[in-house]
KENUSE-791033 format. One record per residue (C-alpha): x, z negated, y negated. Coordinates in nm, 3 decimals, decimal comma. Each point is the difference from the previous one (the first is absolute). Layout:
! KENUSE-791033
x  z  y
X  Z  Y .
...
! end
This chain:
! KENUSE-791033
x  z  y
5,431  -5,506  -2,659 .
0,057  0,364  -0,034 .
0,183  -0,020  0,347 .
-0,283  -0,197  0,158 .
-0,241  0,227  -0,145 .
0,197  0,287  0,143 .
0,037  -0,154  0,312 .
-0,391  -0,061  0,033 .
-0,058  0,353  -0,089 .
0,239  0,117  0,275 .
-0,168  -0,223  0,226 .
-0,348  0,112  -0,106 .
0,141  0,359  0,060 .
0,134  -0,080  0,360 .
-0,346  -0,154  0,063 .
-0,187  0,315  -0,135 .
0,250  0,224  0,205 .
-0,060  -0,200  0,315 .
-0,378  0,030  -0,078 .
0,017  0,373  -0,038 .
0,215  0,031  0,311 .
-0,283  -0,185  0,198 .
-0,273  0,204  -0,153 .
0,194  0,325  0,093 .
0,041  -0,128  0,338 .
-0,367  -0,088  0,035 .
-0,087  0,350  -0,154 .
0,211  0,167  0,252 .
-0,182  -0,197  0,285 .
-0,331  0,100  -0,150 .
0,096  0,361  0,001 .
0,123  -0,020  0,342 .
-0,308  -0,139  0,124 .
-0,213  0,263  -0,192 .
0,213  0,270  0,172 .
-0,035  -0,148  0,349 .
-0,372  -0,033  -0,063 .
-0,055  0,355  -0,108 .
0,225  0,118  0,294 .
-0,240  -0,201  0,228 .
-0,309  0,150  -0,140 .
0,145  0,349  0,058 .
0,096  -0,061  0,345 .
-0,349  -0,170  0,077 .
-0,166  0,277  -0,165 .
0,200  0,278  0,179 .
-0,074  -0,198  0,329 .
-0,366  0,004  -0,057 .
-0,039  0,353  -0,109 .
0,219  0,139  0,282 .
-0,135  -0,210  0,275 .
-0,354  0,007  -0,127 .
-0,001  0,376  -0,046 .
0,121  0,043  0,361 .
-0,279  -0,206  0,136 .
-0,249  0,115  -0,275 .
-0,055  -0,382  -0,078 .
0,113  -0,039  -0,353 .
-0,147  -0,322  -0,165 .
-0,130  0,261  -0,277 .
-0,091  0,349  -0,018 .
0,330  0,220  -0,062 .
-0,208  0,266  -0,173 .
-0,213  -0,242  -0,188 .
-0,026  0,088  -0,369 .
0,022  -0,359  -0,115 .
0,281  -0,270  -0,007 .
0,099  -0,231  0,266 .
0,115  -0,350  -0,043 .
0,349  0,130  0,075 .
-0,021  0,244  -0,275 .
-0,136  -0,257  -0,249 .
0,284  -0,208  0,084 .
0,267  0,271  -0,041 .
-0,162  0,083  -0,324 .
0,029  -0,356  -0,136 .
0,367  -0,013  0,102 .
0,072  0,322  -0,177 .
0,106  0,185  0,321 .
-0,261  0,284  -0,060 .
-0,100  0,156  -0,310 .
-0,288  0,182  -0,141 .
-0,051  0,359  -0,068 .
-0,253  0,166  -0,211 .
-0,185  0,333  -0,034 .
-0,248  0,125  -0,268 .
-0,268  0,241  0,086 .
-0,246  0,162  -0,235 .
-0,309  0,172  0,163 .
-0,123  0,242  -0,254 .
-0,347  0,067  0,164 .
-0,281  0,224  -0,118 .
-0,215  -0,281  -0,108 .
0,249  -0,262  -0,110 .
0,382  -0,092  0,012 .
0,139  -0,315  0,159 .
0,325  -0,172  0,014 .
0,135  -0,170  0,298 .
0,313  -0,208  -0,032 .
0,136  -0,109  0,354 .
0,236  -0,281  0,083 .
0,160  0,029  0,347 .
0,294  -0,146  0,189 .
0,190  0,098  0,307 .
-0,068  -0,233  0,287 .
0,225  -0,115  0,268 .
-0,173  0,238  0,229 .
0,131  0,292  -0,196 .
-0,354  0,098  -0,157 .
-0,124  -0,012  -0,346 .
-0,247  -0,289  -0,060 .
-0,252  0,002  -0,289 .
0,024  -0,304  -0,221 .
-0,253  0,079  -0,276 .
-0,135  0,284  -0,211 .
-0,158  0,059  -0,352 .
-0,316  0,215  -0,019 .
-0,140  0,119  -0,362 .
-0,227  0,291  -0,056 .
-0,097  0,207  -0,302 .
-0,261  0,253  -0,057 .
-0,056  0,295  -0,040 .
0,211  0,200  0,241 .
0,323  0,198  -0,111 .
-0,197  0,342  0,042 .
-0,236  -0,106  -0,265 .
0,268  0,052  -0,256 .
0,044  0,373  0,064 .
-0,048  0,075  -0,370 .
0,213  -0,298  -0,105 .
0,297  -0,046  0,230 .
0,177  -0,262  -0,226 .
-0,297  -0,222  -0,007 .
0,012  0,014  0,377 .
0,357  -0,113  0,001 .
-0,070  -0,270  -0,238 .
-0,271  -0,146  0,259 .
0,263  -0,023  0,256 .
0,237  -0,181  -0,224 .
-0,255  -0,286  -0,006 .
0,045  -0,022  0,364 .
0,378  0,012  -0,017 .
-0,008  -0,303  -0,241 .
-0,197  -0,199  0,281 .
0,258  0,113  0,231 .
0,289  -0,138  -0,222 .
-0,160  -0,331  -0,004 .
-0,003  -0,023  0,377 .
0,339  0,120  0,086 .
0,308  -0,226  -0,119 .
0,181  0,161  -0,281 .
0,342  -0,007  0,183 .
-0,175  0,221  0,274 .
-0,155  0,270  -0,232 .
0,290  0,242  0,032 .
0,013  -0,011  0,385 .
-0,375  0,019  0,046 .
-0,132  0,346  0,082 .
-0,285  0,132  -0,204 .
-0,208  0,263  0,153 .
-0,320  0,163  -0,184 .
-0,206  0,225  0,227 .
-0,305  0,176  -0,101 .
-0,264  0,093  0,272 .
-0,309  0,224  0,007 .
-0,085  -0,029  -0,357 .
0,307  0,210  -0,118 .
-0,025  0,211  0,319 .
-0,318  0,136  -0,112 .
0,106  0,061  -0,368 .
0,136  0,348  -0,099 .
0,379  -0,010  0,062 .
0,097  0,032  -0,373 .
-0,204  -0,300  -0,115 .
0,108  -0,195  0,315 .
0,357  0,075  -0,080 .
-0,041  -0,105  -0,379 .
-0,126  -0,342  0,108 .
0,282  -0,036  0,252 .
0,262  0,080  -0,266 .
-0,128  -0,277  -0,224 .
0,021  -0,244  0,303 .
0,348  0,104  0,094 .
0,092  -0,072  -0,365 .
-0,143  -0,350  0,052 .
0,167  -0,063  0,323 .
0,336  0,096  -0,137 .
-0,032  -0,234  -0,277 .
-0,120  -0,310  0,205 .
0,247  -0,257  0,101 .
-0,066  0,065  0,365 .
0,198  0,226  0,229 .
-0,134  0,344  -0,064 .
0,135  0,271  0,220 .
-0,057  0,385  0,047 .
-0,323  -0,008  0,203 .
-0,140  -0,307  -0,162 .
-0,301  0,187  -0,160 .
-0,186  0,247  0,184 .
-0,348  0,103  0,131 .
-0,017  -0,165  0,366 .
-0,066  0,215  0,287 .
-0,328  -0,083  0,173 .
0,188  -0,040  0,321 .
0,208  -0,266  -0,133 .
-0,285  -0,162  -0,161 .
-0,176  -0,026  0,364 .
0,320  -0,112  0,165 .
0,098  -0,272  -0,259 .
-0,354  -0,135  0,017 .
-0,014  -0,010  0,378 .
0,352  -0,187  -0,008 .
-0,137  -0,249  -0,253 .
-0,303  -0,093  0,200 .
0,188  -0,021  0,333 .
0,301  -0,186  -0,168 .
-0,240  -0,276  -0,134 .
-0,192  -0,034  0,328 .
0,337  -0,025  0,179 .
-0,095  0,285  0,223 .
0,338  0,194  -0,015 .
0,299  -0,017  0,246 .
-0,207  0,066  0,308 .
-0,205  0,270  0,169 .
-0,228  0,241  -0,199 .
-0,298  -0,152  0,161 .
0,082  -0,335  -0,167 .
-0,030  0,164  -0,346 .
-0,324  0,058  -0,229 .
-0,132  0,310  -0,153 .
0,000  0,010  -0,385 .
-0,289  0,188  -0,183 .
0,080  0,011  -0,373 .
-0,278  0,138  -0,234 .
0,144  0,054  -0,344 .
-0,154  0,162  -0,311 .
0,158  0,335  0,046 .
0,088  0,026  0,384 .
-0,037  -0,184  0,337 .
0,241  -0,070  0,258 .
-0,048  -0,066  0,384 .
0,310  -0,121  0,180 .
0,060  -0,148  0,346 .
0,261  -0,020  0,246 .
-0,060  0,242  0,302 .
-0,008  -0,117  0,365 .
0,314  0,086  0,185 .
-0,221  0,188  0,249 .
0,173  0,354  0,018 .
-0,333  0,186  0,048 .
-0,140  -0,144  -0,318 .
0,302  0,091  -0,194 .
-0,035  0,349  0,099 .
-0,352  0,008  -0,143 .
0,100  -0,108  -0,350 .
0,099  0,276  -0,248 .
0,379  -0,070  -0,063 .
-0,071  0,024  -0,405 .
-0,153  -0,337  0,030 .
0,256  -0,172  0,220 .
0,289  -0,184  -0,146 .
0,282  -0,208  0,156 .
0,011  -0,345  -0,150 .
0,277  -0,276  0,066 .
-0,136  -0,350  -0,070 .
0,188  -0,333  0,125 .
0,223  0,201  0,274 .
-0,315  0,175  0,151 .
-0,067  0,382  -0,037 .
-0,359  0,099  -0,025 .
-0,174  0,336  -0,052 .
-0,237  -0,067  -0,267 .
-0,309  0,218  -0,084 .
-0,079  0,060  -0,380 .
-0,230  0,225  -0,184 .
-0,052  -0,028  -0,384 .
-0,294  0,181  -0,133 .
0,029  0,091  -0,343 .
-0,340  0,029  -0,181 .
-0,163  -0,236  0,234 .
0,083  -0,312  -0,177 .
-0,327  -0,176  -0,115 .
0,003  0,112  -0,359 .
0,126  0,356  0,078 .
-0,246  0,030  0,271 .
-0,287  -0,134  -0,245 .
0,091  0,270  -0,242 .
0,010  0,267  0,274 .
-0,358  -0,114  0,113 .
-0,146  -0,010  -0,341 .
0,115  0,347  -0,078 .
-0,175  0,137  0,307 .
-0,297  0,230  -0,103 .
0,108  -0,020  -0,386 .
0,130  0,289  -0,204 .
0,390  0,016  0,025 .
0,151  -0,183  -0,287 .
-0,321  -0,170  -0,096 .
0,023  -0,358  -0,156 .
-0,366  -0,070  0,088 .
-0,029  -0,072  0,357 .
-0,315  -0,062  0,199 .
0,015  -0,110  0,366 .
-0,214  -0,082  0,275 .
0,222  -0,312  0,044 .
-0,113  -0,149  -0,322 .
-0,306  -0,188  -0,044 .
-0,251  0,181  -0,236 .
0,018  -0,296  -0,268 .
0,357  0,034  -0,061 .
0,147  0,184  -0,325 .
0,334  -0,121  -0,060 .
0,360  0,114  -0,087 .
0,292  -0,019  0,244 .
0,371  0,092  -0,054 .
0,245  0,113  0,246 .
0,340  0,216  -0,012 .
-0,030  0,041  -0,382 .
-0,360  0,124  0,008 .
-0,323  -0,166  -0,101 .
-0,323  0,092  0,170 .
-0,383  -0,070  -0,074 .
-0,121  -0,108  0,350 .
-0,367  0,027  0,112 .
-0,236  0,026  0,305 .
-0,150  0,327  0,139 .
-0,200  0,239  -0,206 .
-0,309  -0,090  0,247 .
-0,002  -0,375  0,017 .
-0,113  -0,195  0,332 .
-0,207  -0,299  0,013 .
-0,124  -0,240  0,282 .
-0,340  -0,131  -0,009 .
0,007  -0,387  0,015 .
-0,329  -0,162  0,086 .
-0,073  -0,314  -0,191 .
-0,088  -0,300  0,185 .
-0,327  -0,199  -0,058 .
-0,030  -0,046  -0,364 .
0,308  0,236  -0,075 .
0,013  0,341  -0,152 .
0,143  0,295  0,212 .
0,294  0,180  -0,148 .
0,183  0,330  0,016 .
0,363  -0,099  0,061 .
0,269  0,263  -0,109 .
0,239  0,039  0,297 .
0,273  0,232  0,120 .
-0,097  0,193  0,294 .
0,276  -0,127  0,245 .
-0,023  0,306  0,223 .
0,059  0,232  -0,296 .
0,299  -0,192  -0,122 .
0,135  -0,027  0,367 .
-0,020  0,387  0,031 .
0,201  0,057  -0,337 .
0,269  -0,250  0,105 .
0,032  0,117  0,354 .
0,070  0,348  -0,103 .
0,288  -0,110  -0,207 .
0,146  -0,235  0,250 .
-0,020  0,242  0,294 .
0,205  0,270  -0,159 .
0,263  -0,230  -0,147 .
0,106  -0,239  0,296 .
0,206  0,052  0,284 .
-0,143  -0,205  0,269 .
0,262  -0,259  0,125 .
0,105  -0,023  0,373 .
0,086  -0,345  0,151 .
-0,171  -0,240  -0,231 .
-0,248  -0,128  0,261 .
0,045  -0,374  0,100 .
0,215  -0,076  -0,291 .
-0,048  -0,297  -0,212 .
-0,079  0,145  -0,348 .
0,080  -0,149  -0,327 .
-0,177  0,167  -0,298 .
0,090  -0,082  -0,360 .
-0,009  0,105  -0,369 .
-0,356  0,151  -0,069 .
-0,120  -0,074  0,343 .
0,051  -0,375  -0,076 .
-0,129  0,045  -0,362 .
-0,333  0,149  0,092 .
-0,059  -0,228  0,295 .
0,035  -0,292  -0,233 .
-0,231  0,151  -0,268 .
-0,286  0,030  0,229 .
0,053  -0,341  0,174 .
0,134  0,103  0,343 .
0,324  -0,215  -0,017 .
0,116  -0,312  -0,186 .
0,174  0,091  -0,335 .
0,276  -0,244  0,075 .
0,050  0,012  0,367 .
-0,100  0,344  0,103 .
-0,150  0,048  0,326 .
-0,056  0,209  0,323 .
-0,313  0,237  -0,013 .
-0,095  0,327  0,195 .
-0,027  0,346  -0,123 .
-0,364  -0,011  0,025 .
-0,021  -0,276  -0,255 .
0,106  0,267  -0,254 .
-0,263  0,242  0,124 .
-0,268  -0,296  -0,034 .
0,130  -0,099  -0,335 .
-0,015  0,370  -0,114 .
-0,374  0,061  0,091 .
-0,087  -0,330  -0,172 .
0,189  0,112  -0,323 .
-0,172  0,328  0,006 .
-0,348  -0,151  0,052 .
0,019  -0,206  -0,337 .
0,095  0,097  -0,357 .
0,270  -0,187  -0,150 .
0,141  0,096  -0,333 .
0,258  -0,256  0,024 .
0,147  0,166  0,302 .
-0,103  0,376  -0,049 .
0,263  0,132  0,260 .
-0,043  -0,243  0,286 .
-0,230  0,221  0,199 .
0,233  0,282  -0,023 .
0,322  -0,205  0,059 .
-0,129  -0,187  0,311 .
-0,127  0,333  0,146 .
0,319  0,163  -0,049 .
0,182  -0,297  0,168 .
-0,237  0,006  0,294 .
0,039  0,378  0,055 .
0,377  0,000  -0,055 .
0,030  -0,275  0,276 .
-0,230  0,153  0,243 .
0,022  0,385  -0,051 .
0,334  0,013  -0,144 .
0,201  -0,271  0,214 .
-0,244  0,010  0,305 .
-0,047  -0,375  0,001 .
-0,309  -0,134  0,197 .
-0,281  -0,200  -0,203 .
0,115  -0,314  0,190 .
0,380  0,034  -0,075 .
0,134  -0,297  -0,174 .
0,164  0,015  -0,340 .
0,226  -0,302  -0,122 .
-0,034  0,000  -0,387 .
0,243  -0,186  -0,216 .
0,148  0,011  -0,325 .
0,282  -0,232  0,081 .
0,169  -0,109  0,315 .
0,172  -0,345  -0,015 .
-0,056  0,006  -0,371 .
0,196  0,327  -0,040 .
-0,166  0,314  -0,137 .
-0,064  0,295  0,249 .
0,174  0,266  -0,186 .
0,237  0,293  0,095 .
0,234  -0,155  -0,266 .
0,140  -0,269  0,250 .
0,095  0,271  0,254 .
0,166  0,197  -0,276 .
0,192  -0,313  -0,121 .
0,108  -0,074  0,348 .
0,115  0,364  0,056 .
0,209  -0,017  -0,345 .
0,181  -0,317  0,102 .
0,066  0,088  0,355 .
0,141  0,343  -0,101 .
0,200  -0,117  -0,281 .
-0,237  0,181  -0,254 .
! end
C-alpha cells in the first residue's frame, strides 16, 4: 500500500511537473508575444512621428498638451511613467497649491495628465507680523498635495514655493522673516526641496511662465511667433503683459532690450516681450489710487473714485483703512416718472475718477511695442471683475472688447452699491490700464478665461514644466 501510494505520489508529481513545464512554456510564449507587441508599437510610433513630422501631417498635434491614444496605450502597458511637480503660488491675496502629473510622450514632449488646485486666504504677505502662522497656512496646502501625489513618488517630486508681488512690496526684513519660516517648512516636507525651492519670484519669470501656460494649454507652441497669443495677468500686487514678438527685424529694433527675453519652447526659439509692473496689480493700484489727495500715512482715505454713501474698512498689505467718498459729494438729479418721486442719486463723477487713475498709470507704464494684431488672453482679476458685473459667463468665460470694461465702469460709477464699494474704481483702472497703459483700442477683443481645457491658468504650470525639463 505504501508503495502504491508512493507510486501515485510520484505519478502525481510527474503530472504536476509536466503541468508546470507547460505553464512555463505558455508563459514564455506570452512574454514573447508581449515583447513583439511592444516592439511593433514602438516601430509604428517611430514611423508615424518621423514621416508625419516630415510632411507635417501627424494624426495628432505633436505639441498638444493632452495625451494621444498612443500615449494612453503606452501608459496602460507600463511603458511610460508619470512624473510629478508641486508648486505653491504664494500671492498677495491668497496662496494656491498646484500639484501636477505629467508623462513624457513618444514625441519627446511632456504631456499634462492632471492637476490639483487648492487655494487658501489671505496672502502670505498678510502674516508679516506672524511669519510662523503664514508657514502653517502653507502647510495646509502641502497636506492636500500629499493626498494627490502617490507616496512612493514624494521623495522624487520637486517642490517649489514662490512668493510674488505681496512679498516684493514688504520691507526686506519682514519678507525674509516669512521666507525663513517657509524654507523650514519646505525642508521638513516629504517632497524634494532644493536650494532655490523657496524665494520671491522675479516679475519677469511670472510673466514668462504665465505666457507659457496659456500657449501650452491652447497648443500654440512649436511654431511661429504669430501663432502664439498674448497673456495679460492682473494680480493683486503686480500686473504682467507678455507676448512673442514678430520676427520682423525693424520691429525688434524698436523694442527696449530690457523687455526682450529669448525663450526656447518645443524646439522653437522665440523673442518674447514681457513687462512686470510692480504696484499696478489691482489691490496695490487700488491702494495707490485711494491714497491720492490724502495725507501721507493716513488710515482714513477719501477718494473721488468712491461713492459718497460708502464708509467701510479695507485691509491690504498689513494695513487697515477706513474708505469713503470725497469731501464734497456729487449727486445726479433723477426725475421721477408719472406718480413717482424725483431723487438725488449719489454718484461717482466718472471724469474726476478717470483723471486720478490716468495720472497714476501714465507715469508707471512703459508702452508696449508689437502687441497690435495679437490675440489677447487676459486672466486673474480681469476675469474676476468681468464675471462680477455680468460681462462673461462665470463657468465658461467669454470674449469681450476693451470698451465693455469702460461701459461697465461708467455704469458702476453711476449707481451706489454698498455691496461692491470698489467696483467703479476697479473697472475704471482696468479700462485705463488697457487703453492708456497698453495702447489697446476700444474694439480690441479680450479672451477672458479662468481655465483652459479644465486646467487653471497660472504661472505655476509654466514653472512646473521648467523644473522638470531642467532637472530642478
